[in-house]
RODO-2510 file (C-alpha; in nm, 4 decimals, decimal comma):
residues 145
     n   res          X          Y          Z
     1     m    12,8157     6,6710    10,8567
     2     i    12,5254     6,8686    10,7091
     3     n    12,7337     7,1889    10,6874
     4     n    12,9654     7,0160    10,4400
     5     i    12,6641     6,9826    10,2118
     6     i    12,4768     7,3105    10,2547
     7     e    12,7976     7,5169    10,2475
     8     n    12,9123     7,3495     9,9254
     9     t    12,9000     7,5811     9,6232
    10     e    12,7960     7,2990     9,3899
    11     y    12,5023     7,2168     9,6170
    12     k    12,4097     7,5883     9,6317
    13     d    12,4012     7,5929     9,2498
    14     l    12,1888     7,2758     9,2419
    15     v    11,9344     7,4206     9,4841
    16     s    11,9289     7,7533     9,2987
    17     s    11,8419     7,5681     8,9792
    18     q    11,5635     7,3769     9,1564
    19     i    11,4200     7,7011     9,2947
    20     k    11,4307     7,8687     8,9533
    21     d    11,2573     7,5683     8,7958
    22     t    10,9919     7,5644     9,0688
    23     i    10,9207     7,9363     9,0304
    24     s    10,9115     7,9020     8,6511
    25     f    10,6568     7,6226     8,6911
    26     l    10,4416     7,8369     8,9208
    27     l    10,4541     8,1236     8,6729
    28     e    10,3538     7,8912     8,3859
    29     q    10,0570     7,7813     8,5989
    30     n     9,9630     8,1450     8,6741
    31     q     9,9912     8,0548     9,0418
    32     e    10,0540     8,3385     9,2863
    33     f    10,2935     8,2511     9,5681
    34     a    10,5084     8,3940     9,8432
    35     i    10,8748     8,3583     9,9249
    36     t    11,0644     8,3906    10,2470
    37     a    11,4149     8,5190    10,1769
    38     n    11,7339     8,5864    10,3686
    39     i    11,7378     8,9660    10,3675
    40     d    12,1198     8,9714    10,3800
    41     a    12,1336     8,8856    10,0081
    42     v    11,8305     9,0863     9,8916
    43     k    11,8852     9,4093     9,6998
    44     f    11,6392     9,6982     9,6699
    45     n    11,6388     9,9582     9,3924
    46     p    11,5984    10,2243     9,5083
    47     e    11,7266    10,1379     9,8549
    48     l    11,4570    10,1301    10,1203
    49     p    11,4533    10,4115    10,3771
    50     s    11,6526    10,2935    10,6795
    51     a    11,3475    10,3049    10,9099
    52     t    11,1600    10,0732    10,6702
    53     f    11,4569     9,8409    10,6126
    54     e    11,5150     9,8032    10,9878
    55     q    11,1617     9,6674    11,0270
    56     l    11,2400     9,3722    10,8006
    57     s    11,3357     9,0484    10,9732
    58     k    11,6366     8,8399    10,8683
    59     f    11,3983     8,6035    10,6874
    60     s    11,1308     8,8278    10,5375
    61     l    10,8132     8,7204    10,3637
    62     f    10,7376     8,8657    10,0205
    63     i    10,3860     8,7970     9,8899
    64     l    10,3938     8,7788     9,5115
    65     a    10,0348     8,8505     9,4216
    66     n     9,8319     9,1034     9,2218
    67     y    10,0497     9,3873     9,0851
    68     t    10,3687     9,2479     9,2370
    69     y    10,3067     8,9119     9,0666
    70     s    10,2636     9,0843     8,7289
    71     t    10,6109     9,2430     8,7617
    72     i    10,8056     8,9197     8,8236
    73     k    11,1101     8,8634     8,6057
    74     l    11,3704     8,5885     8,6265
    75     d    11,7294     8,5755     8,5098
    76     d    11,9862     8,2986     8,5541
    77     d    12,0493     8,3756     8,9214
    78     s    11,7643     8,5822     9,0658
    79     i    11,3992     8,6758     9,0787
    80     y    11,3009     9,0425     9,0449
    81     f    10,9715     9,2090     9,1330
    82     e    10,8300     9,5467     9,2264
    83     a    10,6786     9,5944     9,5701
    84     g    10,5673     9,8643     9,8107
    85     f    10,7039     9,8849    10,1644
    86     g    10,5991    10,0529    10,4866
    87     s    10,2978    10,2663    10,5638
    88     e    10,3901    10,5055    10,2825
    89     n    10,4063    10,2125    10,0335
    90     f    10,7609    10,3046     9,9263
    91     g    10,8134    10,1478     9,5816
    92     s    11,1244     9,9461     9,5067
    93     t    11,2390     9,6747     9,2698
    94     v    11,3493     9,3742     9,4715
    95     k    11,6234     9,1375     9,3548
    96     v    11,6445     8,8038     9,5357
    97     p    11,9126     8,5500     9,4414
    98     f    11,7543     8,2062     9,4146
    99     f    11,9900     8,0602     9,6757
   100     a    11,8645     8,3172     9,9311
   101     i    11,5020     8,1974     9,9031
   102     f    11,4356     7,9981    10,2184
   103     q    11,0772     7,8974    10,1427
   104     i    10,8292     7,9028     9,8583
   105     v    10,4736     7,9176     9,9896
   106     v    10,1537     7,8485     9,7943
   107     e     9,8143     7,9062     9,9548
   108     e     9,9616     7,9060    10,3068
   109     s    10,1401     7,5736    10,2500
   110     i    10,5160     7,5382    10,2199
   111     l    10,6013     7,4013     9,8764
   112     f    10,9809     7,4224     9,8957
   113     v    11,2403     7,4672    10,1726
   114     n    11,6003     7,5606    10,1068
   115     s    11,8550     7,5142    10,3843
   116     v    12,1233     7,6920    10,1779
   117     a    11,9435     8,0229    10,2482
   118     t    12,0617     7,9946    10,6083
   119     v    12,4325     7,9873    10,5137
   120     d    12,5707     8,3269    10,6097
   121     k    12,8820     8,3027    10,3917
   122     f    12,6754     8,2926    10,0708
   123     n    12,4410     8,5706    10,1762
   124     k    12,7124     8,7978    10,3166
   125     d    12,9253     8,7340    10,0053
   126     a    12,6363     8,8549     9,7884
   127     k    12,6119     9,1799     9,9892
   128     e    12,9908     9,2291     9,9884
   129     k    13,0174     9,1786     9,6099
   130     s    12,7421     9,4330     9,5559
   131     f    12,9149     9,6857     9,7819
   132     n    13,2500     9,6296     9,6071
   133     v    13,0894     9,7030     9,2699
   134     f    12,9452    10,0206     9,4224
   135     k    13,2821    10,1216     9,5744
   136     n    13,4719    10,0578     9,2509
   137     n    13,2467    10,2876     9,0493
   138     p    13,4359    10,6204     9,0251
   139     n    13,1056    10,8100     9,0284
   140     n    13,0425    10,6869     9,3843
   141     k    13,3754    10,7979     9,5388
   142     d    13,2256    11,1188     9,6829
   143     l    12,9474    10,9213     9,8511
   144     l    13,1950    10,7117    10,0492
   145     k    13,3769    10,9998    10,2198
***
């Protein structure tokens, strides 16, 4: 069954590596692109205002062009970039784990599709781990009351 594949952690790691390699290639080619990502695993710093965040769909499109493209950074697990959101262009650094990228789009054509991005357990786990780190920081105890 397909779920046995796309819910497999080893397969998730394989796809993440492929996505990182594909994005690295696009960056080497100076090719702007867009990604569609499962918002459940995406992190914003600073957090988006709730009214702005609520307007995002579960699979949101991020266009990595112009200034945003120039801010792209990669680490072993994620892509980072700065972007503006909403009518007030609220600035935030966006962190997207590679496994949460559903599509890579170049010039309105889909270059890469990742079925792992649809697996809720991976995306919810990413959010839960982030919240646990937040909760375990003693400086945040007053914020949780």
